[in-house]
C-alpha positions as CSV (number, residue, x, y, z in Angstrom):
1,M,97.4,-135.4,-145.4
2,M,101.1,-136.0,-146.0
3,K,101.9,-139.7,-146.4
4,I,105.0,-140.8,-144.5
5,S,107.2,-143.4,-146.4
6,K,108.5,-146.5,-144.7
7,K,112.1,-145.2,-145.1
8,T,111.1,-142.0,-143.3
9,K,109.4,-144.0,-140.5
10,M,112.5,-146.2,-140.2
11,M,114.9,-143.2,-140.0
12,T,112.6,-141.5,-137.5
13,A,112.7,-144.6,-135.3
14,I,116.5,-144.7,-135.5
15,G,116.6,-141.0,-134.7
16,A,114.4,-141.5,-131.7
17,V,116.6,-144.4,-130.4
18,I,119.7,-142.2,-130.9
19,F,118.1,-139.3,-129.1
20,A,117.0,-141.6,-126.2
21,V,120.4,-143.3,-125.9
22,Y,122.2,-139.9,-126.0
23,N,120.1,-138.5,-123.1
24,I,120.4,-141.7,-121.0
25,I,124.2,-141.8,-121.3
26,F,124.4,-138.0,-120.9
27,W,122.5,-138.0,-117.6
28,L,124.3,-141.1,-116.3
29,L,127.6,-139.5,-116.8
30,C,126.7,-136.0,-115.7
31,G,124.0,-136.5,-113.1
32,F,121.2,-134.0,-112.4
33,T,122.7,-131.9,-109.7
34,G,125.6,-129.6,-109.1
35,H,125.6,-128.0,-112.5
36,R,126.0,-124.4,-113.5
37,A,124.1,-122.3,-116.1
38,T,126.6,-123.1,-118.8
39,F,125.7,-126.8,-118.5
40,W,121.9,-126.3,-118.8
41,I,122.3,-123.8,-121.7
42,S,124.4,-126.3,-123.6
43,W,122.0,-129.1,-123.0
44,G,119.1,-126.9,-124.1
45,F,120.8,-126.0,-127.4
46,M,121.6,-129.6,-127.9
47,M,117.9,-130.5,-127.7
48,V,117.1,-127.6,-130.1
49,S,119.5,-129.2,-132.7
50,F,117.8,-132.5,-132.3
51,C,114.4,-130.9,-132.9
52,A,115.8,-129.0,-136.0
53,L,116.9,-132.3,-137.6
54,A,113.7,-134.1,-136.7
55,V,111.6,-131.3,-138.3
56,S,113.6,-131.1,-141.5
57,Y,113.7,-134.9,-141.9
58,T,110.4,-136.1,-140.7
59,L,107.8,-133.3,-141.0
60,L,109.1,-131.8,-144.3
61,G,109.0,-135.2,-146.1
62,Q,110.4,-135.1,-149.7
63,R,110.6,-131.3,-149.5
64,R,113.7,-131.7,-147.3
65,L,115.6,-132.5,-150.5
66,L,113.9,-129.8,-152.6
67,L,114.4,-126.9,-150.1
68,R,118.0,-125.7,-151.0
69,D,119.7,-122.6,-149.8
70,W,120.6,-119.8,-152.2
71,L,124.3,-119.8,-151.4
72,F,125.6,-123.4,-151.5
73,G,122.6,-125.2,-152.9
74,F,122.6,-127.6,-149.9
75,P,119.2,-129.1,-149.0
76,I,117.8,-128.1,-145.6
77,V,118.3,-131.6,-144.1
78,K,122.1,-131.2,-144.8
79,H,122.1,-127.9,-143.0
80,S,120.3,-129.5,-140.1
81,T,122.8,-132.4,-140.0
82,I,125.8,-130.0,-140.0
83,Y,124.1,-128.0,-137.3
84,I,123.5,-130.9,-135.0
85,L,127.1,-132.2,-135.4
86,A,128.6,-128.8,-134.7
87,E,126.3,-128.4,-131.7
88,V,127.2,-131.8,-130.3
89,L,130.9,-130.8,-130.4
90,L,130.3,-127.3,-128.8
91,S,127.9,-128.5,-126.1
92,T,130.2,-131.3,-125.1
93,V,133.1,-128.9,-124.7
94,F,131.0,-126.5,-122.7
95,V,129.5,-129.3,-120.5
96,I,133.0,-130.6,-119.7
97,L,134.4,-127.1,-119.0
98,E,131.2,-125.7,-117.4
99,K,133.1,-124.5,-114.4
100,K,135.7,-122.7,-116.5
101,I,133.5,-121.1,-119.2
102,S,130.9,-118.4,-118.3
103,W,127.3,-119.0,-119.3
104,Q,127.4,-115.7,-121.3
105,L,130.2,-117.1,-123.6
106,A,128.4,-120.5,-124.0
107,F,125.1,-118.8,-124.7
108,S,126.6,-116.3,-127.2
109,V,128.5,-119.0,-129.2
110,Q,125.6,-121.4,-129.4
111,I,123.0,-118.7,-130.2
112,L,125.3,-117.5,-133.0
113,L,125.5,-121.0,-134.4
114,F,121.7,-121.4,-134.2
115,A,121.3,-118.0,-135.9
116,V,123.5,-119.1,-138.8
117,Y,121.5,-122.3,-139.1
118,L,118.3,-120.3,-139.2
119,V,119.5,-118.0,-141.9
120,F,120.3,-121.0,-144.2
121,A,117.1,-122.7,-143.3
122,I,115.0,-119.6,-144.1
123,S,116.9,-119.1,-147.3
124,C,116.0,-122.7,-148.3
125,F,112.3,-121.8,-147.9
126,L,112.7,-118.5,-149.7
127,A,114.6,-120.2,-152.6
128,K,111.8,-122.8,-152.9
129,A,109.1,-120.0,-152.9
130,T,111.0,-118.2,-155.7
131,I,111.2,-121.3,-157.8
132,D,107.5,-122.1,-157.2
133,D,106.6,-118.5,-158.3
134,V,108.7,-118.8,-161.5
135,H,107.1,-122.2,-162.3
136,T,103.6,-120.7,-161.7
137,R,104.3,-117.8,-164.0
138,V,105.7,-120.0,-166.7
139,A,102.6,-122.3,-166.4
140,D,100.3,-119.3,-166.7
141,K,102.2,-118.0,-169.8
142,T,102.1,-121.3,-171.6
143,R,98.5,-122.2,-170.7
144,F,97.0,-120.3,-173.7
145,I,98.9,-122.3,-176.4
146,K,98.2,-125.6,-174.7
147,L,94.5,-124.9,-174.6
148,L,94.5,-123.5,-178.1
149,R,96.3,-126.6,-179.4
150,A,93.7,-128.9,-177.8
151,D,90.9,-126.9,-179.2
152,V,92.2,-126.9,-182.8
153,E,93.1,-130.6,-182.7
154,M,89.5,-131.2,-181.6
155,L,88.3,-129.3,-184.7
156,V,90.4,-131.5,-186.9
157,E,88.8,-134.6,-185.4
158,K,85.4,-133.1,-185.6
159,C,85.5,-131.9,-189.2
160,T,84.2,-134.2,-191.9
161,D,84.6,-131.8,-194.8
162,P,87.5,-133.0,-197.1
163,G,88.3,-129.5,-198.2
164,L,88.4,-128.0,-194.8
165,K,90.1,-130.8,-192.9
166,P,93.6,-130.2,-194.4
167,K,93.4,-126.5,-193.6
168,L,92.5,-127.3,-190.0
169,G,95.4,-129.8,-189.9
170,A,97.8,-127.0,-191.1
171,L,96.5,-124.7,-188.4
172,A,96.9,-127.4,-185.7
173,E,100.5,-127.9,-186.9
174,A,101.2,-124.2,-186.8
175,V,99.8,-124.0,-183.2
176,R,102.0,-127.0,-182.3
177,Y,105.2,-125.2,-183.3
178,S,104.1,-121.8,-182.0
179,D,106.1,-120.1,-179.2
180,P,104.6,-121.5,-176.0
181,M,105.5,-118.4,-173.9
182,S,102.8,-115.6,-173.9
183,D,102.9,-112.0,-172.8
184,E,100.4,-109.7,-171.2
185,S,100.6,-107.3,-174.1
186,L,99.2,-110.0,-176.4
187,F,96.1,-110.6,-174.3
188,E,93.6,-108.9,-176.7
189,L,95.2,-110.6,-179.8
190,E,95.1,-114.0,-178.1
191,K,91.5,-113.4,-177.0
192,E,90.5,-112.7,-180.6
193,L,92.3,-115.8,-181.8
194,A,90.6,-118.0,-179.2
195,L,87.2,-116.4,-180.1
196,T,87.9,-117.1,-183.9
197,V,88.6,-120.7,-183.1
198,S,85.5,-121.0,-181.1
199,N,83.4,-119.5,-183.9
200,C,85.0,-121.9,-186.3
201,D,84.0,-124.8,-184.0
202,Q,80.4,-123.6,-184.1
203,A,80.4,-123.2,-187.8
204,I,81.7,-126.8,-188.2
205,T,78.9,-128.0,-185.9
206,D,76.3,-126.2,-188.0
207,A,77.9,-127.6,-191.2
208,R,78.7,-124.1,-192.4
209,Y,82.0,-125.2,-193.9
210,E,82.6,-122.2,-196.2
211,E,82.4,-119.9,-193.2
212,A,84.5,-122.2,-191.1
213,A,87.2,-122.1,-193.8
214,Q,87.2,-118.3,-193.7
215,L,87.5,-118.4,-189.9
216,C,90.3,-121.0,-190.1
217,E,92.2,-118.7,-192.4
218,K,91.6,-115.7,-190.1
219,A,92.8,-117.8,-187.1
220,S,96.0,-118.7,-189.1
221,L,96.7,-115.0,-189.7
222,L,96.1,-114.1,-186.1
223,L,98.3,-116.9,-184.9
224,K,101.1,-115.8,-187.3
225,E,100.7,-112.2,-186.0
226,R,100.8,-113.5,-182.5
227,N,104.0,-115.5,-183.0
228,K,105.8,-112.6,-184.8
229,K,105.0,-110.3,-181.8
230,C,106.1,-113.0,-179.4
231,K,109.5,-113.1,-181.2
232,A,109.7,-109.3,-181.2
233,L,109.2,-109.2,-177.4
234,K,112.0,-111.6,-176.6
């Protein structure tokens, strides 16, 4: 469940007060009777703009600052603020001039403004989804080297043979400075490399240090081949 910060709660309370005061003053000045369709349409769009700001600020939490549109890079909360300010101005004009402005014109202008806001709001979510997808792909492609590095470093700690330990240390150092980005075409090679390291681990466990040294050398050659192919694929 999303945790709401004290700052968000405070801003929500302030927003609720502003919303209530706006409506109280609005209805005291305008009254409830004798209005045309232009008036009711404008008031309805005004409420929609309040809801848009409330959703982007309260319900989205910290995501309101991470969700940015693809064109200007503005966070969604900024688009919501711009929208509500523009809607306040437009609805006020239409309410004052409700008898001179047709409801078709009032509706068309305000629905167009709302549509523009929706386009930017949706683009914020699409941009965030694209960024998340890229991050996921990068994480997937770097997972192999991260896990391999952990495995080899464990071999160094596990090994007690004075002749083998430096070789494992050199392998660990080579893994550390290897290209972290993988590629689908390297799957079989990386699979063989991981299996070789696993076999080396088992050989060390069984105190078969000569075999472990041979497996360490094989792993080093496979890693070198893998890194060269990574470089060629750039």
